[in-house]
N, C-alpha and C positions, 0 to 999 in steps of 0.2 A: 798326507800319508807318508810313513817312513819308507826309506829306500828298500830295506829288506822285504817288507810286505809287498812293495811294488814288484820286486823281482820274483817273489813267490807267485804272484798273480800271472805275470808274463810267462813264467816257467810252466804253470798249470795250463795256460792258454795254448802253449805249444811252440814258444819261441826257441830257436836253436841255442845251444850253449855258446856258440861263437857270437851270436848277436847279443846275448846277455852279457858276455864278457866285454864286448865293445861298448855297450851301454854303460857298464860299470866304469870303464876307463874314460869315456868321453862325454857322457851326458850329465847334466846338473840335476839336482833334486827337483827343481822347478820344471825342467823339460820332461822328466820322468812322470811327474804328476799330470802334465798336459797330455802325455802319451796315453795315460789311463782314461782320458776323456775322448780318445780317438783322434787326437791332434798329432799326427805323425810327420807332417810335411817339413817342419823346421829341422827335425833330426834327419830326415831323409835327404833334404837338400844339402845339409852340412856334412853328413857322414856317409850317406848312401849305403846304409847297412841292411835295410829291411828287404827280405825276399818278397816276391809277389804274394806268396802264401801268408807271410806275416802281416802284410798290409791288409789282406782280406780278413785275417783274424782280428786285427785291431779295429777294423771298421764294421765288424759284424756284431750280432747279438751275443756271440761267444764271449766277448770281452765282459759284458755284464754278468753272464753266467759264471765265468771264472772268478770275477770279483766277489760275487755272492758265495760261491763255493769256498773260497779261501777265507772269507769272513766267518763262515760257519765252522770251517776247519780250525781256525785259530781259537774260536770260542771253545770248541771241543778240547783242543790242546790245553787251554788254560784250566779247564775243569779237571783234567787228568794229569796235570803237571808235566806235560810233554813240551820240550823246547825244540827249536830248530835253528839251524845255522847255515850260512851259505859260504861258498868257497873263499870269497875275498875278505871275510872277517878274520881278525887277528887270532881269535880263539878256535878257528877251524884246525882240526888235528894236523900237526906238522907231518906226521908219518904218512898221512894220506895225500898231502899236497904234492909229494914227489913221485907218486905212482902214475903210470899211464891211465888215462880215463878216470880221474877221481870223480866221485859224486859231486854234483853242483850243490845240492842240498842234502843235509843230514838231519835226521829227526832222532831225538834221544830223550832218555829218562834216566836220571842219575848223575854221577860225577864225571863230566866230560874231561875235566882237568887231570884225571887219573892217567890219561894216555900220554901226558907230557911228564908226569912226575915219577913214573915207574917204568922199569923194564918189563916188557910184555912178551909172552910166548903163546902162540896158538897151537892147539892140539886138535887135529882133525882126522877123520877116517871113516870107515864103513859104518853103516847102521846096524850091522850084525857082527860085532867083533867076537873073537874067541874069548874063552875064559882067561887064557894067558894074557891076551892083549888088555882086557879089562883090569887085570891085576897090575900089569905094567903101567897103565895109565894112572892107577891109584898111587903106586909107588912114586912115579915121576912127578905127579901134581903135588903130592904131599911134600916132597923135597923142595919143589919150587916155591910153594907157599911159605915154607919156613924161611926162604931167602927173599921174601917180599916181592916175588915175581907175580905179575898179573897174568891170569889165564884167560885166553881169548878162544872162543869157539862159536858154533852156530846154533846152539840149542836144539839140534836135531836129535833123532833117536840114536842109540848106540854109543859111538865114540864121544860125540859132542856132550851128551848129557852126563856121561860118566866123568868127563873132565870137569864139568860144572858142579856136579854133585860132590865130587871129591874136594874141589875148591871150597865149597860152602861148608862141608863137614869139618874142614880144617881151619875155618874162619878166615879164608883168604878172600881176595878180591876177584870177582868174575866179570868178564865183559862178554855179552852175548850179542852177536850180530844177526839180525832177523831178516828173513826173505819176505817179510810182510810188514804192515804198519805196526808201530809200537803197541797200539791198543788192540791189536788182533794177532796175538801170539800164535805162531805156527811152529810145531803142531799144538793144537789146543790143549792137549794133555799135559803140556809143559808150562801152562800158565802159572801154576804155583811155584815152579822153579824161577820163572821170570820175576815174580813178585819177591821171592826170597833174595834174588840177586840185588834188587833195589833196596830191600830192607837191610841188607848187610853192607851197604856202601858201594855196590858195584854199578854197572852201566848196561843199559839196553840201547842199541843203536841200529838205525836202518836208513836206507835212502828212499823208502816207500811211505806214502801217506794215503794212497787211494785204495779202494776196495776192488781192484781188478788184478788179482793174483795171476801170475803166469809162471810156467815151469822155468823159464829163463831167469826168474828171480833168484833161484838157488845158485846158478852160475855167477850172476852178478854179485850176490852176497859173498861168494867165496873170495873175490878180489879184495873185498873190504876186510875180511877176516885176516888174510895174509898182510894186507896193507897196514893194518893197525898193529902188527906184531914186529918185534925186533928179530924174532926167529920163528920158524915153523917146524912143527914135528908131525910127520905122517905116521899115524899109529899102525894102521892096517887098511888095505884097500885092494880092490880088483883093478885090473888094467883099464877097464871101461867105466869106472865109477866117477861120480862127480868130484871126488877127492883129487883126482888127477888134474882137474881144472885148478884147484887150489895150488897144487904143486907147480903147475905152469905159471900161474900168476905170481907165485913167490919167486920163481926163477927170473921172470921178466922184471920183477920189482927189486931184484938183487938182494933178496932176503936169504940168510943162511937157512938151508933146509936139512933136516935130520929125519931119519926113519928108525922105527923100532926094527930090530933084526928078526924078521919072520919071513915065511915063504909065500905071503900073499903076492899075487901077480903084479899088482901095482907097485908095491914096495920093491920087488926085485927089479922091475923096469926102471924105476927112479934111481935106484942104487947103481944099476948097470950103466946108466947114462953119465955117471960121475958128477951129477948135479947135486948130490946129497951125501951125507955121511951117516953112519950108524950112530944112533944116540945111545950113549953108555952112562950118562949122568950129567949133572948140572955143570960139571967142569967143561963140557963140550960147548956150552953157550958162550958166545963172544961178548961177555959182559965187561964193560970198561970200569 
């Protein structure tokens, strides 16, 4: 069995990211294959890396269940043209490798190499933007697409979908980061936009592959949205909205942050913190 598949099984089984990283660095392919048979003693004696919980997992029926689950999942991926990648592969997006808490696994459909080849900007904000904000998103995205900038967002209602729709309308490249598995687009009403993103050479990407959606997925998704971007634009948001998480992630990731100049409470707070500038046009972006 190949190494990536083995790591996927161990990840599904519940091994910690630290243990998986140590196995990547220290274990041979032969040792990893033995581990999938429940033979952990050699690795434990030489490395001492497994917790008691992980030893229980590797010696229980859960190992067989995870192996079967991943076998089924990979067959499903093959039918739907979904690919996966883990942190230590060379093609893992370099923009994500440098952020705090990067996803260990990514699942995607479309052109992953776009993230290396083009400058990208995320546009995020409220699910209920004003008409002025919708117009400003349209003008901003149209200008960016003309300059071959990739537009990243989360395929959510309001701001996100306006950014994606304008990108598609102008024949630009869109990247949508999902809070759900690739083949279970959230919200369901945006499935046709997701398909159009793929059909026009864009990318769908997620760290999720299971059918156990949690509200925290939205927050986790936001760190990837900012992480994949060279710059982040906050269109409009309230002080207590999920978009504020994206702003915080962008700040921690040392991404340039910009805001549209409006009176939404979130935008005013971000601007007053001196962590962002007012976006006035493409000349604001630090494009080399």
